[in-house]
MIPAKE-143942 format. One record per atom (N, C-alpha, C, O): residue in one letter; y negated, x negated, z. Coordinates in steps of 0.05 Angstrom, whole numbers, plus 32768, in hexadecimal, padded with zeros to 4 digits. Each point is the difference from the previous one (the first is absolute). Layout:
aYXZ...
//
This chain:
x7B987FB67EE3x801580168003x8002800F7FE6x7FEB80077FF3x802E7FFD8004x8004800F7FE8x7FF9801E8004x8008800B8015x7FE980017FD9x7FF6801B8005x801580157FF9x7FFF8016800Ax80147FE37FE4x801380147FF8x801680058015x80087FED800Ex8000802C7FF4x801680078013x801980037FEFx800280117FEEx80127FDF8019x801A80027FF1x80108017800Cx7FFC80098016x801780017FD9x80138013800Bx80127FF28014x8008800B8014x80007FDC7FE4x80127FF18012x7FFC7FE27FFDx7FFB7FF67FEAx80067FFD802Dx80007FE28000x801C7FF8800Ax8009800A8014x80047FE57FDDx801A7FF58008x7FFC7FE38009x7FF57FF07FF1x8013800A8027x7FFC7FE5800Bx801A7FF07FFEx80148007800Ex7FED7FE57FE2x80177FEF7FFCx800D80057FE5x800980167FFAx7FF67FD57FF5x800980037FE4x801C7FF37FFBx80057FF57FEBx800C800D8029x801C7FFA7FFBx800D80167FF0x7FF280117FF6x80297FF08008x800D80137FEFx7FFB801D800Ax7FFC80127FF0x80057FF2802Bx7FFC801B800Ax7FE4800B7FFBx7FFC80167FF7x7FF07FD9800Fx7FE480087FFBx7FFA80037FE2x7FF280137FF9x80187FDB7FF7x7FFB80027FE3x800D80197FF4x7FF4800D7FEFx80247FFA801Ax800E80187FF6x7FF28019800Ax7FFE80147FF2x7FF87FEB8027x7FF18017800Bx7FE680057FEFx7FFA80167FF8x7FF87FD48003x7FE780027FF0x8006800A7FE4x7FF180107FF5x80257FE77FFFx800880097FE5x8005801E8000x7FF7800D7FEDx80177FFE8027x8005801D8001x7FE6800F8004x7FFC80157FF4x7FF37FE1801Dx7FE6800E8005x7FEF80017FE7x7FF580157FF9x800A7FD57FF8x7FF17FFF7FE7x800B80137FEBx7FF2800C7FF1x80297FF6800Fx800D80127FEDx7FF8801D8006x7FFF80117FEFx7FFB7FF5802Bx7FF8801B8008x7FE280037FFFx7FF58013800Bx7FFE7FDB7FE6x7FE380027FFCx7FF07FFD801Ax7FEA800A8002x80217FE78011x7FF17FFA8019x7FF17FE67FFBx800A7FEC7FF7x7FDC80158010x7FEF7FE87FFEx80097FED8016x7FFC80058018x80117FE57FE0x800F7FEF8013x7FF67FE37FFFx7FFD7FF47FEBx80008000802Dx7FF97FE48003x80187FF2800Ex800880098015x80027FE17FDFx80157FF0800Cx7FF47FE6800Ax7FF67FF07FF0x800C800C802Ax7FF47FE7800Cx80167FEC8008x80158008800Ax7FE67FDF7FF1x80137FEB8006x7FF17FE9800Dx7FEB7FF77FF6x801F7FFF8021x7FF17FEB800Fx80017FE57FF2x7FEE7FF08002x8028800A7FEFx80027FE77FF2x7FF980037FE3x800080167FF5x7FFA7FD37FFEx7FFB80007FE3x801B80047FF2x80147FF28006x7FEE80217FE7x801980067FF2x80047FEE7FE8x7FEC7FF87FF4x802D80018006x801880068010x80037FEB8016x7FF47FEB7FFFx801B801C8016x80037FEE8017x801D8001800Ax800F80127FF9x7FF87FDB8018x801B7FFE800Ax80008000801Fx80117FF3800Dx7FDB801B7FFFx7FFD7FFF801Dx800F8016800Fx80047FFF8018x800480167FD9x800C8017800Dx801D80047FFBx80107FEE8005x7FF7802B7FF1x801C80077FFDx800880097FE4x801780067FFBx7FD57FFA7FF2x8006800C7FE6x80007FEB7FE9x800380087FE9x7FFB7FDF801Ex80007FEB7FEBx801C7FF87FF9x8014800A800Bx7FEF7FE37FE3x801A7FF77FF8x800A800F7FE7x7FF680167FFBx801D7FDF7FF7x8007800B7FE6x801480168002x800180117FEEx80107FEF8026x801680148000x8005800D801Bx7FFB7FF58015x801080247FEAx800A800E8017x801A800F7FF7x800380057FE9x800E8001802Ax801780117FFAx7FF7801D8000x7FF080098011x801A80077FDCx7FFD801D8000x801C800C8002x80127FF87FF2x7FF1801B8020x801B800B8006x7FFE801C800Cx7FEC8008800Bx802B80067FF2x80038019800Ex80137FFD8018x80048013800Fx80077FD57FF4x80147FFB8015x7FF28000801Cx7FF77FEB8009x8007802D8003x7FF68004801Bx80138012800Ex800E80107FF4x7FF37FED8027x80118013800Ex7FF18018800Ax800C8013800Bx7FD97FEE7FF1x7FF180188006x7FFB80107FE7x7FF67FF67FEBx801180248016x7FFD80127FE9x7FE380017FF7x7FFA80027FE8x7FF27FFE802Bx7FE480047FF8x7FF77FE87FEFx7FEF80057FEEx801A7FE38017x7FF97FE97FEFx800B80037FE4x7FF37FFA7FECx8026800F8012x800D80037FE6x7FF180157FF0x7FFC7FFD7FE8x7FFC801A8024x7FF280157FF2x7FE57FF57FF6x7FF880067FE9x7FFA7FEA8027x7FE77FF57FF8x80047FEC7FE9x7FEF7FFE7FEDx80277FF38014x80057FEC7FEBx8006800E7FE5x7FFA7FF47FEBx801280238016x8005800F7FE7x7FE680037FF0x7FFF7FFB7FE8x7FEC800E8027x7FE680047FF2x7FF37FE57FFBx7FF27FFD7FECx80127FF08025x7FF27FE67FFCx80097FF37FE6x7FF07FF57FF1x802A800D8008x800A7FF67FE7x7FF1800D7FE9x7FF77FF37FEDx800580288014x7FF3800E7FEBx7FE27FF87FFEx7FF67FFD7FEAx7FFE7FFF802Dx7FE37FF88000x7FFC7FE37FF6x7FED7FFA7FF3x80267FF48014x7FFF7FE57FF5x800280017FE1x7FF17FF27FF2x8021801F8004x800480027FE3x7FE6800B7FF3x7FF87FF87FEAx7FFB801B8024x7FE7800B7FF6x7FEA7FEB7FFFx7FF17FFE7FEDx800E7FF18028x7FEC7FEA8001x80067FEC7FEAx7FED7FF67FF3x802C80048008x80087FEE7FEAx7FF5800A7FE6x7FF47FF17FF0x800F802A800Bx7FF7800B7FE7x7FE27FFF7FFEx7FF57FF97FEBx7FFD800E802Bx7FE380007FFFx7FF47FE47FFCx7FEC7FFD7FF2x80207FF0801Bx7FF67FE47FFFx800A7FF17FE8x7FF57FEC7FF8x8021801E7FFCx800C7FF27FE9x800C7FE58008x80007FED7FF0x800B80128029x800B7FE7800Ax801B8005800Cx80048014800Ex800F7FDA7FEEx801B8003800Bx7FFF7FF9801Ex7FF77FE98007x80118029800Ax7FFD7FFC801Dx801B7FFE800Ex80017FF98018x8015800D7FDAx801A8003800Ex80177FF67FEEx800180067FE8x80127FEC8024x80197FF87FF2x8017800A8011x80017FFA8018x801180157FDCx8017800A800Fx80167FEB8001x800A7FF67FECx7FFD8003802Dx80157FEB8004x8017800A8011x80157FF58001x7FE68022800Dx801280088015x7FFA7FF1801Ax7FF47FEB8000x801580208016x7FFD7FF3801Ax801C7FFF800Dx800D80148005x7FFB7FD38000x801A7FFB800Ex7FFA8001801Ex7FEF7FF1800Ax802080208005x7FFD8002801Dx801B7FF6800Cx8015800B7FFAx7FE97FE08016x80187FF5800Ex7FFC8002801Ex7FE97FFE800Ax802C80078004x7FFE8002801Dx801B8007800Cx801280097FF2x7FF17FF28029x801A8006800Dx8009801D7FF9x7FF280138005x80267FEF7FEEx800980197FF5x800280168015x7FFA80177FFAx800D7FE2801Fx800280148015x7FE680028010x7FFF80108013x7FED7FE17FE5x7FE78000800Fx7FF0801A7FFCx8003800D7FEBx7FED7FFA8028x7FF180197FFFx7FEC80007FE9x7FFE80147FF2x7FF47FD68009x7FEB80007FEBx800D80047FE5x7FF5800F7FEFx80217FE3800Cx800D80027FE5x800B801D7FFCx7FFC800B7FEBx801080008029x800C801A7FFEx7FEA80167FFCx800380127FF0x7FE77FEB801Fx7FEA80137FFDx7FF480007FE4x7FFA80157FF4x80037FD38001x7FF47FFC7FE6x8013800C7FEBx7FF7800E7FEDx80227FEC8015x8014800A7FEDx8001801F8000x8000800C7FEBx80008000802Dx8000801D8003x7FE7800C7FF4x800180157FF4x7FE87FDE8011x7FE6800A7FF7x7FFF80017FE1x7FF780137FF4x80137FD77FFFx80007FFF7FE3x801180167FF5x7FF9800D7FECx801E7FF88020x801280157FF6x7FF4801B8005x800180117FEEx7FF47FF4802Ax7FF5801A8007x7FE880077FEDx7FFD80177FF9x7FF37FD58000x7FE980057FEFx80067FFC7FE2x7FEE80017FEFx802C7FFB800Bx80087FFD7FE4x7FF17FEA7FF1x7FF980037FE8x80027FE78026x7FF37FE97FF3x80167FF17FF1x80157FF9800Bx7FE780027FDBx80147FF27FF0x80077FE5800Dx7FEF7FEE8001x8029800F8007x80087FE7800Ex801E7FFB7FFCx800F80127FFAx7FF97FD5800Ax801C7FF87FFDx80097FF08018x7FF17FEE8009x802680198002x800C7FF08015x80117FEB7FF4x801280067FEFx7FEA7FE08018x80107FEA7FF5x80167FF98013x7FFB7FF98017x801E80097FE0x80177FF88010x80017FE28001x7FF87FF27FEDx801280038029x80017FE38003x800E7FF27FE9x7FF77FEB7FF6x802080208000x800F7FF27FEBx7FF17FFF7FE5x80077FF07FEFx7FE48021800Ex7FF280007FE6x7FE37FF58004x7FF17FFE7FECx80097FFA802Cx7FE47FF78005x7FF77FE97FEFx7FEC80017FF3x80247FEA800Dx7FF87FE77FF1x7FFE80057FE2x7FF27FF27FF2x801E80218005x7FFF80077FE3x7FE5800D7FF9x7FF57FFA7FEAx800080168028x7FE7800E7FFBx7FE87FEE8009x7FEB80007FF3x80197FF28023x7FEA7FF0800Bx80097FE38002x80097FF78016x7FF57FF97FD5x80097FE48001x7FED7FEF8011x7FE980078003x80227FE38007x7FF07FEC800Fx7FF4800A801Ax7FEC7FF68009x8021801E8003x7FF9800A801Bx801980028010x8014800C7FF7x7FEC7FE98021x801780038012x7FFC80188012x7FED80018010x802480137FEEx7FFE80188011x800E7FF9801Bx80177FF88000x7FDA800A8016x800A7FF7801Ax801880118008x800280187FF9x80107FDC8016x8017800E800Ax7FF780198010x7FEE7FFD8011x801E801A7FEAx7FF88018800Ex7FE9800F7FF4x7FFA80168009x7FF87FDE7FE4x7FE9800D7FF3x800980137FEAx80137FFA7FF1x7FE0801D800Dx800280127FEAx7FE97FFA7FEDx7FED7FF38006x801580197FE1x7FEB7FFC7FEDx7FFD801A7FEFx8013800C7FF8x7FD47FFB8003x7FFA80167FEEx7FE77FFA7FF0x7FF17FEE8007x800C80207FE3x7FE87FFB7FEEx7FF1801A7FFCx800C80147FF6x7FDB7FEC8010x7FED80167FF9x7FF87FF97FE3x7FF07FEE7FFBx801B80217FF2x7FFC7FF97FE4x7FE580077FF5x7FF87FF87FEAx7FF880188026x7FE580087FF7x7FEC7FEA8006x7FE980017FF6x801E7FEC801Bx7FED7FED800Bx7FF87FEA7FECx800C7FFD7FEBx7FE17FF2801Ex7FF87FEA7FEEx7FE87FF1800Cx7FFC80008018x7FF67FF47FD5x7FE97FEE8007x7FE6800E7FF7x7FFE80087FE9x7FF07FFA802Ax7FE480087FFAx7FEF7FE77FFCx80027FEE8010x7FEE80127FDBx7FEE7FE97FFCx7FE68005800Fx7FEE800D7FF6x80117FE88022x7FEC80088014x7FE37FFA7FF7x7FEF80128000x800B7FD57FFAx7FE57FF97FF8x7FF680117FE8x7FEA800B8000x80297FF97FEDx7FFA80107FE9x7FFB801D8007x7FEE800D7FF6x80227FFD801Dx7FFD801C8009x7FE58005800Ex7FF380147FFBx80057FD98015x7FE78002800Fx7FE980007FECx7FED80108002x80147FDD7FEBx7FEA7FFF7FECx8000801A7FEFx7FEA800A7FFAx802D80007FFFx800280197FF0x7FF38017800Fx7FF0800F7FF4x80167FF58026x7FF48016800Fx7FE27FFD8001x7FF280147FFDx80047FD48008x7FE37FFB8001x7FF280057FE5x7FEB800B7FFEx80237FEC7FEDx7FF580037FE5x7FFE801E7FF8x7FEB80097FF5x802A80068010x8000801D7FF9x7FEC800F8012x7FF280127FF7x800C7FE68023x7FEB800B8012x7FE47FFD7FF3x7FF180138000x80097FD47FF7x7FE67FFB7FF4x7FFC800F7FE6x7FEA80097FFAx802C7FFA7FF7x7FFE800F7FE7x7FFA801E8005x7FF4800D7FEEx80137FFD8029x7FFA801B8008x7FE48002800Dx7FF98016800Ax7FF87FD57FF6x7FE58000800Bx7FFD7FF6801Cx7FEA8001800Cx802C7FF58000x7FFF7FF5801Bx7FF17FE68001x7FFF7FF17FEDx7FF78009802Bx7FF07FE88004x800F7FEE8015x800780098015x7FFD7FDD7FE4x800B7FED8012x7FEA7FEC8008x7FF27FF57FEFx800C8007802Bx7FED7FEA800Ax80117FEE8012x800980088015x7FFA7FDF7FE2x800F7FED8010x7FEC7FED800Fx7FE880017FFCx80237FEE8016x7FEF7FEF8011x7FEF80118013x7FEA7FF88007x8021801F8000x7FF080138011x80108006801Ax800E80148002x7FEF7FDB8011x800E8003801Ax7FF280168010x7FE880008004x802880148004x7FF580168010x7FFB7FF7801Cx80117FF5800Ex7FD680107FFBx7FF97FF8801Cx7FFA80188012x7FFE7FFD8018x8000801B7FDBx7FFE80188011x800780197FF0x7FFB80017FE8x801180128026x8006801A7FF4x7FF580158014x800980028017x7FE2800C7FE0x7FF480148012x8008801C7FF7x7FF8800A7FEBx801980038026x800A801B7FF9x7FEA80147FFFx7FEA7FFC800Cx801B801A7FE6x7FED80167FFEx800880127FE9x80147FFB7FF3x7FDD801A8009x800680127FE9x7FFF7FEF7FE6x801180047FEEx7FDC7FEA8011x80007FEB7FECx80057FE6800Fx7FF27FF98013x80227FF87FE5x80087FE7800Dx7FF07FE97FF5x7FFC7FFE7FE8x7FF97FF1802Ax7FF17FE97FF7x80117FE78004x80097FFA8016x7FFA7FF77FD4x80107FE78000x7FED7FE97FFBx7FF37FFE7FEBx800B7FF08029x7FEF7FE87FFDx80117FE87FFAx80137FFB800Ex7FE57FF67FDEx800D7FE67FFAx7FED7FE98007x7FE980058009x801F7FE37FF2x7FEF7FE98006x7FE780007FEFx7FED7FF28006x8013801D7FE3x7FE97FFE7FEEx7FF4801B7FF8x7FEC80017FF3x802180168015x7FF5801A7FF7x800A80168013x80107FFC8011x7FE5801C7FEAx80078018800Fx800780167FECx7FF180057FEDx802680088017x800980157FEDx800780198010x80077FFF8018x7FF680187FDBx80078019800Dx801380117FEFx80007FFE7FE7x801180128027x801380107FF2x800880188011x7FFE80008018x800B80157FDAx80098018800Fx801B7FFB800Dx8006800E8014x800A7FE07FE2x80197FF8800Dx80057FE27FFCx7FF67FF47FEDx801A80018025x80077FE47FFFx801E7FFD8003x800C800E8011x80007FE17FDFx801D7FF98004x80017FE38007x7FF67FEE7FF2x8017800C8025x80037FE5800Ax801C7FF67FF9x80148009800Bx7FEE7FE47FE2x80197FF37FF9x7FFC7FE28001x80017FF27FECx7FF98004802Cx7FF77FE58004x80177FED8007x7FFA7FE98008x801F801F7FF6x80167FEE8004x7FFF7FF3801Cx7FFD800E8014x80067FD87FEDx80007FF2801Ax7FE68003800Fx7FFF7FFA8018x7FEC800F7FDBx7FE68003800Dx7FFB801D8007x7FE980088007x802C80097FF9x7FFC801C8005x7FF38005801Cx7FED800F8002x801E7FE58012x7FF58004801Bx7FE47FF58003x7FF0800B8010x80097FE07FE2x7FE57FF58000x7FEC80157FF7x7FEB8005800Cx801C80087FDDx7FEF80157FF5x800080198011x7FEB800C8005x802D7FFC8005x800380188010x7FF17FFE801Bx7FF88014800Cx80057FD37FFEx7FF37FFC801Ax7FE3800D8000x7FF680088015x7FFE7FF97FD3x7FE5800C7FFFx8001801E8004x7FEB800D8005x802D7FFF7FF8x8002801D8003x800E8007801Bx800780178004x7FFC7FD5800Dx800C8005801Ax801E80058000x800B800C8013x80037FEA7FD9x801D80047FFEx800E7FE57FFDx7FF77FEE7FF2x801F800F801Dx80117FE87FFCx801D800A7FFDx800A8010800Fx80037FE67FDCx801C80077FFBx80127FE98009x7FF87FE98001x8022801E8006x80127FEB8008x800B7FF07FE8x801880037FF9x7FD77FED7FFBx80077FF17FE8x80057FE28008x7FF17FF58011x80237FFF7FE3x80057FE48005x80007FF17FE5x800F80077FEEx7FE17FE48010x7FFE7FF17FE7x80117FE78002x7FFD7FF08013x8015800C7FDAx80107FE87FFFx7FFD7FF27FE5x7FFC800D7FECx80057FD98015x80007FF07FE7x801D7FFB7FF8x800F7FF4800Fx7FF780137FD8x801B7FFC7FF6x7FFF7FEA7FEBx7FED7FFE7FF0x80277FF18011x80027FEB7FECx800F800A7FE7x801780098002x7FDB7FF67FE8x800C80087FE6x800A7FE67FF3x7FF17FEF7FF7x802A800F8008x800C7FE67FF8x800E80027FE5x800C80157FF9x7FF17FD67FF8x800D7FFE7FE5x80147FE98001x7FF87FEA8009x8020801A7FEDx80167FED8002x80097FF87FE4x800480117FEFx80007FD5800Dx80077FF67FE5x801D80067FF8x80127FFB8010x7FF1800F7FD8x801B80047FF5x800C7FE57FF8x7FF27FF07FF2x8026800B8016x800D7FE77FF7x80047FFF7FE2x7FFC7FEC7FF3x800B802B8002x800180047FE3x7FEB80167FF9x800480178007x7FE67FE17FEBx7FEB80147FFBx800B80197FF2x80107FFE7FEDx7FE88019801Cx800880197FF4x8018800E800Ex800680177FFAx80067FDA801Ax8017800C800Ex7FFA801B800Cx801180127FFEx7FD87FF0800Ex7FF98019800Ex7FE7800D7FF3x7FEF800B800Fx800F7FF47FD7x7FE780087FF3x8000801E7FF9x8014800C7FFCx7FD37FFE8001x7FFC801B7FF8x800A80057FE4x800980157FF9x7FF57FD67FF6x800880027FE4x801E80037FFEx800A800B7FECx80057FEC8028x801D80048000x800880178011x801880048007x7FD4800D8000x80058019800Ex800C7FFC801Cx800F8011800Ax7FE97FD98003x80087FFC801Cx7FF080148010x7FE880027FFCx8025800C8018x7FF18014800Ex7FEF7FF58017x80037FE98008x7FEA80288002x7FF47FFA801Ax801580048015x8015800C7FFAx7FE77FEA801Ex801480058015x7FF38003801Bx7FEA7FF58005x80248019800Dx7FFA8000801Cx801A7FFB8010x8014800C7FFBx7FEA7FE08017x80177FFA8011x7FF9800C801Cx7FEE7FF7800Ex8022801D7FF9x7FFD800C801Ax800F7FF08015x80157FF67FFAx7FE08008801Ex800D7FF28016x800D7FE57FF8x80187FFC8004x7FD87FF27FF2x800B7FE57FF9x80097FF28019x7FF480038016x80217FED7FE8x800B7FF18017x7FEB7FED800Cx80007FFA8018x7FED7FFD7FD7x7FED7FEB8008x7FE8800B8010x7FF27FF1800Cx800A802A7FF3x7FE6800A800Ax8002801C8009x8014800E7FFAx7FD87FFB8015x8000801C800Ax7FF280137FECx800380198004x7FEF7FDD7FE8x7FF380117FEDx800C7FFC7FE4x800E7FEC7FFBx7FED80277FF3x800C7FFE7FE5x7FF47FE97FF0x7FEB7FF68006x802480037FE5x7FF77FEC7FEDx8001800E7FE5x8012800F7FFAx7FD97FEC7FF5x7FFF800D7FE6x7FFA7FEC7FEAx7FF67FEA8006x800F801D7FE1x7FFA7FEE7FEBx7FFC800F7FE5x800880167FFCx7FEA7FDC7FF2x7FFB800A7FE5x80097FEA7FECx7FFD7FE88005x800C80217FE3x80097FEC7FEDx7FEA7FEE7FF6x7FE880078002x801F7FE17FF5x7FEC7FED7FF7x7FF1800C7FE9x800B800B7FEDx7FDB7FF28014x7FEE800D7FECx7FE57FF37FFFx7FF97FF37FEDx7FF780108029x7FE47FF67FFFx7FFE7FE27FFFx7FF07FF57FF1x80217FFD801Ex80027FE37FFEx801B7FFA7FF2x80158003800Dx7FEB7FF67FDAx801A7FFB7FF2x80117FEC800Fx7FF77FEB8009x8023801D7FFBx80137FEF800Ex7FFF8002801Ex800F7FF2800Ex7FDF80207FFCx7FFE8003801Dx8005801E8007x7FF580127FF4x801D7FF28020x8006801B800Ax7FF18006801Ax7FFF7FEE8011x7FF6802A7FF1x7FF280078019x8014800C8014x800C80147FFBx7FF67FDE801Cx8012800A8015x7FF07FFC801Bx7FF77FEA8006x8007802C8009x7FEE80008017x800D800E8018x801180117FFEx7FE67FE6801Ax8007800D8019x7FEC80168005x7FE87FFC7FFEx8023801C8009x7FEF80188001x7FF28002801Cx80008016800Cx7FF57FD57FFDx7FF27FFF8019x7FF07FE68001x80067FED7FF1x7FE780118022x7FF07FE88002x7FF47FFD801Bx8009800D8013x7FE37FE17FEFx7FF37FFA8019x7FE780128004x7FF180047FEDx800C8006802Bx7FE780108005x7FE87FEE7FFBx80007FE88008x7FEC80237FEBx7FE97FEF7FF8x7FE680108001x800080198000x7FEA7FD98002x7FE6800C7FFCx7FFB7FFE7FE1x80027FE97FF5x7FF8802D7FFDx7FFD7FFE7FE3x7FEB7FEC7FF7x80017FF77FE9x7FEB80048028x7FEC7FEC7FF9x80087FE38005x7FF27FEE7FF9x8025800F8015x80097FE58007x801C7FFA7FF3x800E7FEE800Ax7FF980217FE2x801B7FFF7FF5x80097FE57FF7x80187FF98001x7FD67FF67FF5x80087FE67FF5x80097FED8015x800C7FEB7FFAx7FF0801B801Fx80087FEE8016x801C8006800Ax800B7FF18011x800280237FE4x801B80078009x80157FEC7FF6x7FFE7FF87FE9x801680028028x80157FED7FF7x8012800E7FECx800380198001x800A7FD87FEDx8013800B7FEEx801B8001800Dx80097FED800Dx8005802A7FF0x801B8003800Bx801380087FEAx800280187FFAx800B7FD57FFAx801180067FE9x801D7FF88003x801180057FEFx7FF57FEE8028x801B7FF58003x801680168001x80177FFB7FF9x7FE1801C8012x801280178001x800A80077FE4x801880047FFBx7FD57FFE7FF2x800780077FE5x80117FEA7FF3x801280057FF1x7FE67FE28015x800F7FE97FF5x801E80018008x80117FFA7FF0x7FF4800D8029x801C8002800Ax800F80167FF2x80177FFE7FF8x7FDB80198003x800C80167FF2x80077FF97FE3x801580067FF6x7FD87FED7FFDx80047FF77FE4x80177FED7FFEx801080027FEDx7FF27FEC8026x80177FEC7FFFx801B800F8001x80137FF77FF4x7FEE801F801Ax8019800F8004x800580137FE9x801780047FF8x7FD480097FFEx800480177FEDx7FF77FFC7FE4x8009800E7FEEx7FE57FDF800Dx7FF57FFC7FE5x80057FE37FF7x7FEE7FEF8001x802B800B7FF7x80077FE47FF9x7FF07FF47FE9x80007FE87FFDx7FF480297FF2x7FF17FF67FE9x7FE37FF98006x7FF27FFA7FEDx80068008802Cx7FE47FF98008x80007FE78011x80127FFB8010x7FD97FF47FECx7FFB7FE98012x7FF6800C801Ax7FEC800E8000x80217FEC8017x7FF9800D8019x7FE77FF6800Ex7FFE80018019x7FEF7FF37FD8x7FE67FF8800Ax7FEB800E7FEFx80027FFE7FE8x7FEA800F8024x7FED800F7FF0x7FEF7FED7FEEx7FF77FEB8009x8005801E7FDEx7FEF7FF17FEEx7FE380088003x7FEE7FEF7FFCx800D802A800Ax7FE5800B8003x800080128018x801280118003x7FDA7FED800Fx7FFD80138016x7FE3800B7FFFx7FED7FF18002x801180297FFCx7FE6800E8001x7FFF80128018x80158005800Dx7FD480067FF8x7FFD80128018x7FF9801C7FF8x7FF380057FEBx8016800E8025x7FF9801C7FFCx7FFE800D801Cx800F7FF78012x7FE0801D7FF1x7FFD800D801Ax800D801B8000x7FFC80107FEDx80147FF68028x800A801B8004x7FF1800C8018x7FFA7FF28013x7FFF80277FEAx7FF3800E8017x801380168008x800380147FF2x800A7FE98025x801680118008x7FF980148015x7FEF7FFB8011x801F801C7FEEx7FFF80148016x80197FFD8011x80137FF47FF6x7FEE80178022x80187FFD8010x801A800B7FF3x80157FF68004x7FE880207FEDx8018800C7FF3x80027FF97FE2x8012800A7FF2x7FDD7FE48005x80007FF77FE4x7FF980167FECx80037FFC7FE8x7FF4801B8021x7FF680157FEEx7FE27FFD7FFDx7FF27FF68012x800480137FD7x7FE37FFD7FFAx7FEF80128013x800A8011800Ex7FDC7FEA7FF0x7FEC8013800Bx7FF2800C7FE8x7FF27FF27FF1x80108028800Cx7FF2800F7FEBx7FF58019800Ex800F80148003x7FD87FEB8004x7FF680168011x7FE180008000x7FF37FED7FF7x800280298013x7FE480018005x7FFA7FF5801Cx801180008012x7FD77FF67FF1x7FF77FF6801Ax800180188014x7FF780167FF9x80147FE6801Fx800280168013x7FE6800D8008x800080188007x7FEA7FD97FF7x7FE6800C8008x7FEF80077FE8x7FF380157FFFx800D7FD97FECx7FEF80047FE9x801180067FE8x800D7FEE7FF4x7FF4802C8004x801480097FECx7FF97FF77FE4x801180017FEEx7FD77FF5800Dx7FFA7FF67FE5x80047FE27FFEx7FF87FF37FEDx801580018028x80097FE47FFEx801E80007FFFx800D800A8013x7FFE7FEB7FD8x801D80017FFAx800B7FE38003x7FF27FED7FF8x802680118012x800B7FE58006x801B7FFD7FF2x801280108002x7FF07FD97FEFx801A7FF87FF5x80057FE4800Bx7FF27FED7FF8x8023800F8018x80037FE6800Ex801E7FFC8007x801080127FFDx7FF67FD6800Dx801A7FFB800Bx801780017FECx8014800D8005x7FE87FE77FE4x801480037FEBx80197FEE8004x801380017FF1x7FEC7FEF8024x80187FF3800Cx80117FF17FEDx80197FFE8003x7FDB7FF67FE8x800F7FEF7FEEx8011800E7FECx80107FF47FF3x7FED8027800Bx8010800E7FECx7FF080167FF2x800B80137FF5x7FDA7FEA800Bx7FEF80157FF6x7FF77FFE7FE3x7FF880147FF4x800A7FD48000x7FF47FFC7FE5x800B80147FECx7FF0800C7FF1x802A7FF8800Fx800D80117FECx7FF7801D8002x8002800F7FECx7FF37FF9802Bx7FF7801B8005x7FE380047FF7x7FF580168002x7FFE7FD47FF5x7FE380017FFAx7FF580197FF3x7FEE800D800Bx801D7FFB7FDEx7FF580187FF2x8004801A800Fx7FEE80117FFFx80287FF2800Fx8004801A800Ex7FF08000801Bx7FF780158008x80077FD48004x7FEE7FFE8018x7FE380057FF8x7FF2800F800Ex80067FE67FDBx7FE580047FF6x7FFB801E7FFBx7FEA800A8006x802A80047FEFx7FFE801C7FFBx7FFC8010801Ax7FEE80118002x80227FE88012x7FFE800E801Ax7FE57FFB800Ex7FF48012800Bx80047FD57FF5x7FE67FF9800Dx7FE9800D7FF2x7FEC8009800Cx80167FF97FDAx7FEC800F7FF0x7FFF801D8008x7FEA800B8003x802D80018000x8002801D8008x7FF38003801Cx7FF180138004x80157FDB800Ex7FF48002801Bx7FE27FFD7FFFx7FF1800F800Dx80057FDE7FE3x7FE37FFB7FFEx7FF280187FF4x7FE980058006x8025800A7FE8x7FF380177FF3x8004801A8010x7FF880167FF7x80157FE88021x800580178011x801680137FF5x800080178008x80117FDE7FE7x801680107FF5x80197FFE8012x80037FEE8010x800F80257FECx801A7FFF800Dx80107FE97FF3x800480017FE8x80067FEC8028x800F7FEA7FF3x801A80097FF4x800C80138008x7FFD7FDE7FE3x801880067FF1x801A7FFC8010x8015800A7FF8x7FE97FE8801Ex80187FFA8010x7FFB8007801Ex7FE980018009x802D80038005x7FFE8002801Dx7FF97FE5800Bx80107FED7FFEx7FD98011800Ex7FF77FE6800Ax80067FFB801Dx7FF57FED800Cx801B80248001x80067FFC801Cx800C7FE48007x7FFA7FF58015x801780007FD9x800B7FE58007x7FEA7FEA8000x80047FEA800Ax7FE4801D7FEAx7FEB7FEC7FFDx7FE780078011x7FEB7FF47FFCx8018801E8017x7FE98009800Fx7FF87FEC8015x80107FF1800Ax7FD680107FFDx7FF77FEF8017x800A800B801Ax80057FF18013x7FFE802A7FEEx8009800D8019x801B7FF5800Ax800580008018x800C7FF77FD5x801A7FF78009x7FFE7FE98014x80127FFC8011x7FDA7FF37FEDx7FFD7FEA8013x7FF9800A801Bx800A7FF68014x7FE4801F7FEEx7FF9800C801Ax8019800D800Cx80057FFE8018x800A80117FD7x8018800E8009x80147FEC800Cx800D80058014x7FF67FE47FDEx80137FEC8009x7FF77FF4801Bx80107FFB8012x7FD680017FF1x7FF57FF58019x800580138017x80077FF88016x7FF580227FE5x800580158014x801D80008009x800680018017x800C7FFE7FD5x801D80028006x800A7FE7800Ex80148000800Ex7FDD7FE97FEFx80087FE7800Dx7FF67FFF801Dx800A7FF08010x7FE480227FF7x7FF58000801Cx8013800C8014x7FFB80028018
//
């Protein structure tokens, strides 16, 4: 058993845990970051080279958090000396009269997010090699772009260590014993801390079970698909092709999103924003479901071969309302939880890390966290009775 008592132990070294640890170390908190797998790994939700970063949300609270998240990503870029972001814009397409498209459009205008509405007659001039579906509107969040995910994760961990933080990987947590000092037992050691932050992604409920808490989290495996450009460079980041989100595609009940070709030269990342329910420890046994995206590509992206060239896996851990969990444990106030990032949390990493750090240090959080409370699940259950 380690004799030293840490100020905080963070369980889970994905982007949320790594950013939390980074903020704690910046505040001179003696911090230990534990990870069950050997780093780097591709078993969870934070691997892969790219993610979309955007302010295009229909909830004001997400837009406000993203304002600061952009600033904090830029700060991490400067500290790490690594480029983490390329601005490409985000093209949003969807039924013009549909609720989702109208809510998003109104939200961008209300929050004064720099954006452009593309009229149908000018669409192909601005966005070549994309067929805008009949009845669809289009707008561009011009602040958006591509986050270099693997690079961002490494940067947060590197700066955390530069501030004196300790990372121990290959340390699967097997018990969390609450108390004034929390005891965290792994397969090979025992650690103690005045506070603990649990950011265990798909394994959140596994870790929380030791504290008598279960959250309504659903883990799904999503297929991350890359599609070959018929003419290399057609949809490339170097030609300033934007990221995109297709709301309410004709082919499916969930959105489809994509990023310009970058990490695999000549291949564009286009994915269905949903997957099959899975056990995170059995994820490799899940079947691949890519035909929905193939049908969409055949209709809307004529410059791509409609058969995936590469299919990788990623796990989403979702809540019923797709909002995060950022809260203290209802019984043990020195145990803090960040969970349920629902496939859209990576871009929030630095601001989520800041908030979880504040909770762990007993400070008043920078944001109203009521949309992210654990209590909302109990309230919903009561209202459903």
